[in-house]
PATOR-826409 format. One record per residue: residue number from 1; z, x negated, y of N, C-alpha, C in turn. Coordinates in steps of 0.2 Angstrom, whole numbers. Atoms other than C-alpha are relative to their C-alpha. Layout:
! residues N
@seq=NUM nzz=Z nxx=X nyy=Y cazz=Z caxx=X cayy=Y czz=Z cxx=X cyy=Y
...
***
This chain:
! residues 70
@seq=1 nzz=-2 nxx=4 nyy=6 cazz=-76 caxx=6 cayy=30 czz=7 cxx=-2 cyy=1
@seq=2 nzz=-7 nxx=1 nyy=0 cazz=-58 caxx=3 cayy=25 czz=1 cxx=-8 cyy=-1
@seq=3 nzz=-2 nxx=7 nyy=1 cazz=-52 caxx=-15 cayy=27 czz=5 cxx=-1 cyy=-6
@seq=4 nzz=-5 nxx=2 nyy=5 cazz=-42 caxx=-24 cayy=14 czz=8 cxx=2 cyy=2
@seq=5 nzz=-7 nxx=-2 nyy=-3 cazz=-26 caxx=-22 cayy=25 czz=1 cxx=7 cyy=0
@seq=6 nzz=-2 nxx=-7 nyy=0 cazz=-28 caxx=-4 cayy=27 czz=0 cxx=3 cyy=-7
@seq=7 nzz=-1 nxx=-3 nyy=7 cazz=-31 caxx=-1 cayy=8 czz=7 cxx=-2 cyy=-3
@seq=8 nzz=-7 nxx=2 nyy=2 cazz=-15 caxx=-11 cayy=5 czz=5 cxx=5 cyy=3
@seq=9 nzz=-5 nxx=-5 nyy=-3 cazz=-6 caxx=0 cayy=17 czz=0 cxx=6 cyy=-3
@seq=10 nzz=0 nxx=-7 nyy=3 cazz=-12 caxx=16 cayy=9 czz=3 cxx=0 cyy=-7
@seq=11 nzz=-3 nxx=1 nyy=7 cazz=-7 caxx=9 cayy=-8 czz=7 cxx=0 cyy=0
@seq=12 nzz=-7 nxx=1 nyy=-1 cazz=10 caxx=5 cayy=-1 czz=3 cxx=7 cyy=1
@seq=13 nzz=-2 nxx=-7 nyy=-2 cazz=12 caxx=23 cayy=6 czz=0 cxx=4 cyy=-7
@seq=14 nzz=0 nxx=-3 nyy=6 cazz=7 caxx=30 cayy=-11 czz=6 cxx=-2 cyy=-5
@seq=15 nzz=-5 nxx=2 nyy=4 cazz=20 caxx=20 cayy=-20 czz=7 cxx=2 cyy=3
@seq=16 nzz=-6 nxx=-3 nyy=-3 cazz=34 caxx=25 cayy=-8 czz=1 cxx=7 cyy=-1
@seq=17 nzz=-1 nxx=-7 nyy=1 cazz=30 caxx=43 cayy=-10 czz=2 cxx=1 cyy=-7
@seq=18 nzz=-2 nxx=-1 nyy=7 cazz=31 caxx=42 cayy=-29 czz=7 cxx=-2 cyy=-1
@seq=19 nzz=-7 nxx=2 nyy=1 cazz=48 caxx=33 cayy=-28 czz=5 cxx=5 cyy=4
@seq=20 nzz=-4 nxx=-5 nyy=-3 cazz=54 caxx=46 cayy=-16 czz=1 cxx=6 cyy=-4
@seq=21 nzz=0 nxx=-5 nyy=5 cazz=50 caxx=59 cayy=-28 czz=4 cxx=-1 cyy=-6
@seq=22 nzz=-3 nxx=2 nyy=6 cazz=57 caxx=50 cayy=-43 czz=8 cxx=-1 cyy=2
@seq=23 nzz=-7 nxx=0 nyy=-2 cazz=74 caxx=46 cayy=-34 czz=3 cxx=6 cyy=3
@seq=24 nzz=-3 nxx=-6 nyy=-3 cazz=76 caxx=63 cayy=-27 czz=4 cxx=4 cyy=-6
@seq=25 nzz=-3 nxx=-4 nyy=6 cazz=80 caxx=70 cayy=-45 czz=7 cxx=-2 cyy=-1
@seq=26 nzz=-7 nxx=2 nyy=1 cazz=95 caxx=59 cayy=-48 czz=5 cxx=2 cyy=5
@seq=27 nzz=-5 nxx=-1 nyy=-6 cazz=102 caxx=62 cayy=-31 czz=2 cxx=8 cyy=-1
@seq=28 nzz=-2 nxx=-7 nyy=1 cazz=102 caxx=81 cayy=-34 czz=5 cxx=1 cyy=-6
@seq=29 nzz=-5 nxx=-1 nyy=6 cazz=110 caxx=80 cayy=-51 czz=7 cxx=-3 cyy=2
@seq=30 nzz=-6 nxx=3 nyy=-1 cazz=123 caxx=68 cayy=-45 czz=5 cxx=3 cyy=5
@seq=31 nzz=-3 nxx=-3 nyy=-5 cazz=128 caxx=76 cayy=-29 czz=2 cxx=7 cyy=-1
@seq=32 nzz=-2 nxx=-7 nyy=1 cazz=128 caxx=94 cayy=-36 czz=4 cxx=1 cyy=-6
@seq=33 nzz=-4 nxx=-1 nyy=6 cazz=136 caxx=91 cayy=-53 czz=7 cxx=-3 cyy=1
@seq=34 nzz=-7 nxx=3 nyy=0 cazz=150 caxx=78 cayy=-49 czz=4 cxx=3 cyy=6
@seq=35 nzz=-4 nxx=-2 nyy=-5 cazz=164 caxx=83 cayy=-38 czz=1 cxx=-4 cyy=6
@seq=36 nzz=-1 nxx=3 nyy=-6 cazz=166 caxx=78 cayy=-20 czz=6 cxx=1 cyy=4
@seq=37 nzz=-6 nxx=-2 nyy=-3 cazz=184 caxx=81 cayy=-17 czz=3 cxx=-5 cyy=5
@seq=38 nzz=-3 nxx=5 nyy=-4 cazz=189 caxx=65 cayy=-9 czz=-5 cxx=-6 cyy=1
@seq=39 nzz=4 nxx=6 nyy=-1 cazz=182 caxx=48 cayy=-4 czz=-1 cxx=-4 cyy=-6
@seq=40 nzz=1 nxx=4 nyy=6 cazz=185 caxx=40 cayy=-21 czz=-6 cxx=3 cyy=-4
@seq=41 nzz=5 nxx=-3 nyy=4 cazz=173 caxx=53 cayy=-29 czz=-7 cxx=-1 cyy=4
@seq=42 nzz=6 nxx=1 nyy=-4 cazz=160 caxx=50 cayy=-15 czz=-2 cxx=-7 cyy=-2
@seq=43 nzz=1 nxx=7 nyy=1 cazz=161 caxx=31 cayy=-18 czz=-3 cxx=-1 cyy=-8
@seq=44 nzz=2 nxx=1 nyy=7 cazz=159 caxx=33 cayy=-37 czz=-7 cxx=3 cyy=-1
@seq=45 nzz=6 nxx=-3 nyy=0 cazz=144 caxx=45 cayy=-34 czz=-6 cxx=-5 cyy=3
@seq=46 nzz=5 nxx=5 nyy=-3 cazz=135 caxx=32 cayy=-23 czz=-1 cxx=-6 cyy=-5
@seq=47 nzz=1 nxx=6 nyy=5 cazz=138 caxx=18 cayy=-36 czz=-4 cxx=2 cyy=-6
@seq=48 nzz=4 nxx=-3 nyy=6 cazz=131 caxx=29 cayy=-50 czz=-7 cxx=0 cyy=2
@seq=49 nzz=7 nxx=-1 nyy=-2 cazz=116 caxx=33 cayy=-39 czz=-3 cxx=-7 cyy=1
@seq=50 nzz=2 nxx=7 nyy=-1 cazz=114 caxx=14 cayy=-35 czz=-2 cxx=-3 cyy=-6
@seq=51 nzz=2 nxx=3 nyy=6 cazz=114 caxx=9 cayy=-53 czz=-6 cxx=4 cyy=-3
@seq=52 nzz=6 nxx=-4 nyy=3 cazz=102 caxx=23 cayy=-58 czz=-7 cxx=-2 cyy=4
@seq=53 nzz=6 nxx=3 nyy=-4 cazz=90 caxx=16 cayy=-44 czz=-2 cxx=-6 cyy=-3
@seq=54 nzz=1 nxx=6 nyy=3 cazz=92 caxx=-1 cayy=-51 czz=-3 cxx=0 cyy=-7
@seq=55 nzz=3 nxx=-1 nyy=7 cazz=88 caxx=5 cayy=-69 czz=-7 cxx=2 cyy=1
@seq=56 nzz=7 nxx=-2 nyy=-1 cazz=73 caxx=14 cayy=-63 czz=-5 cxx=-5 cyy=2
@seq=57 nzz=4 nxx=5 nyy=-3 cazz=66 caxx=0 cayy=-54 czz=-1 cxx=-6 cyy=-6
@seq=58 nzz=0 nxx=5 nyy=5 cazz=70 caxx=-12 cayy=-69 czz=-5 cxx=3 cyy=-6
@seq=59 nzz=4 nxx=-3 nyy=6 cazz=62 caxx=0 cayy=-82 czz=-8 cxx=0 cyy=3
@seq=60 nzz=7 nxx=0 nyy=-2 cazz=46 caxx=2 cayy=-71 czz=-3 cxx=-7 cyy=0
@seq=61 nzz=2 nxx=7 nyy=0 cazz=45 caxx=-17 cayy=-68 czz=-2 cxx=-2 cyy=-7
@seq=62 nzz=2 nxx=2 nyy=7 cazz=46 caxx=-20 cayy=-87 czz=-6 cxx=3 cyy=-3
@seq=63 nzz=6 nxx=-3 nyy=3 cazz=33 caxx=-7 cayy=-91 czz=-6 cxx=-3 cyy=3
@seq=64 nzz=6 nxx=3 nyy=-4 cazz=21 caxx=-14 cayy=-78 czz=-2 cxx=-7 cyy=-3
@seq=65 nzz=2 nxx=7 nyy=3 cazz=23 caxx=-32 cayy=-85 czz=-2 cxx=1 cyy=-7
@seq=66 nzz=3 nxx=-1 nyy=7 cazz=21 caxx=-25 cayy=-103 czz=-7 cxx=2 cyy=0
@seq=67 nzz=7 nxx=-2 nyy=0 cazz=5 caxx=-17 cayy=-99 czz=-5 cxx=-5 cyy=3
@seq=68 nzz=5 nxx=5 nyy=-2 cazz=-2 caxx=-31 cayy=-89 czz=-1 cxx=-6 cyy=-5
@seq=69 nzz=1 nxx=5 nyy=5 cazz=1 caxx=-43 cayy=-104 czz=-5 cxx=2 cyy=-5
@seq=70 nzz=5 nxx=-2 nyy=5 cazz=-10 caxx=-32 cayy=-115 czz=-6 cxx=1 cyy=3
***
Protein backbone atom coordinates (compact mmCIF):
# COMPACT_ATOMS: atom_id res chain seq x y z
CA UNK A 1 0.00 0.00 0.00
CA UNK A 2 1.32 3.46 -0.94
CA UNK A 3 1.48 6.07 1.80
CA UNK A 4 0.41 9.66 1.21
CA UNK A 5 4.03 10.85 1.13
CA UNK A 6 4.91 8.36 -1.58
CA UNK A 7 1.85 9.38 -3.60
CA UNK A 8 2.84 13.05 -3.33
CA UNK A 9 6.36 12.13 -4.45
CA UNK A 10 5.10 10.26 -7.52
CA UNK A 11 2.77 13.15 -8.40
CA UNK A 12 5.74 15.50 -8.16
CA UNK A 13 7.77 13.32 -10.52
CA UNK A 14 4.91 13.30 -13.03
CA UNK A 15 4.76 17.11 -12.92
CA UNK A 16 8.51 17.43 -13.40
CA UNK A 17 8.40 15.12 -16.40
CA UNK A 18 5.63 17.14 -18.04
CA UNK A 19 7.51 20.40 -17.50
CA UNK A 20 10.71 18.94 -18.90
CA UNK A 21 8.89 17.96 -22.06
CA UNK A 22 7.08 21.30 -22.34
CA UNK A 23 10.22 23.38 -21.79
CA UNK A 24 12.33 21.31 -24.16
CA UNK A 25 10.44 22.62 -27.22
CA UNK A 26 11.20 26.36 -26.70
CA UNK A 27 14.81 25.47 -26.00
CA UNK A 28 15.16 23.73 -29.34
CA UNK A 29 13.56 26.61 -31.22
CA UNK A 30 15.59 29.32 -29.51
CA UNK A 31 19.01 27.75 -29.71
CA UNK A 32 18.57 26.39 -33.25
CA UNK A 33 16.92 29.43 -34.83
CA UNK A 34 18.67 32.39 -33.23
CA UNK A 35 22.35 32.99 -33.93
CA UNK A 36 25.04 32.25 -31.35
CA UNK A 37 27.86 34.33 -32.79
CA UNK A 38 28.97 36.05 -29.61
CA UNK A 39 28.18 36.35 -25.90
CA UNK A 40 25.54 39.02 -26.45
CA UNK A 41 23.45 36.64 -28.59
CA UNK A 42 23.76 33.89 -25.99
CA UNK A 43 22.58 36.25 -23.24
CA UNK A 44 19.60 37.34 -25.34
CA UNK A 45 18.68 33.69 -25.97
CA UNK A 46 18.85 32.88 -22.27
CA UNK A 47 16.66 35.90 -21.43
CA UNK A 48 14.10 34.89 -24.07
CA UNK A 49 14.08 31.35 -22.73
CA UNK A 50 13.62 32.60 -19.17
CA UNK A 51 10.72 34.80 -20.21
CA UNK A 52 9.08 31.93 -22.08
CA UNK A 53 9.37 29.73 -18.98
CA UNK A 54 7.82 32.47 -16.86
CA UNK A 55 4.99 32.82 -19.36
CA UNK A 56 4.31 29.10 -19.47
CA UNK A 57 4.18 28.88 -15.68
CA UNK A 58 1.91 31.92 -15.49
CA UNK A 59 -0.47 30.54 -18.12
CA UNK A 60 -0.73 27.13 -16.47
CA UNK A 61 -1.23 28.67 -13.01
CA UNK A 62 -3.98 30.88 -14.42
CA UNK A 63 -5.70 27.96 -16.15
CA UNK A 64 -5.48 25.80 -13.02
CA UNK A 65 -7.02 28.57 -10.91
CA UNK A 66 -9.69 29.18 -13.55
CA UNK A 67 -10.77 25.54 -13.60
CA UNK A 68 -10.67 25.24 -9.79
CA UNK A 69 -13.12 28.14 -9.46
CA UNK A 70 -15.70 26.45 -11.71
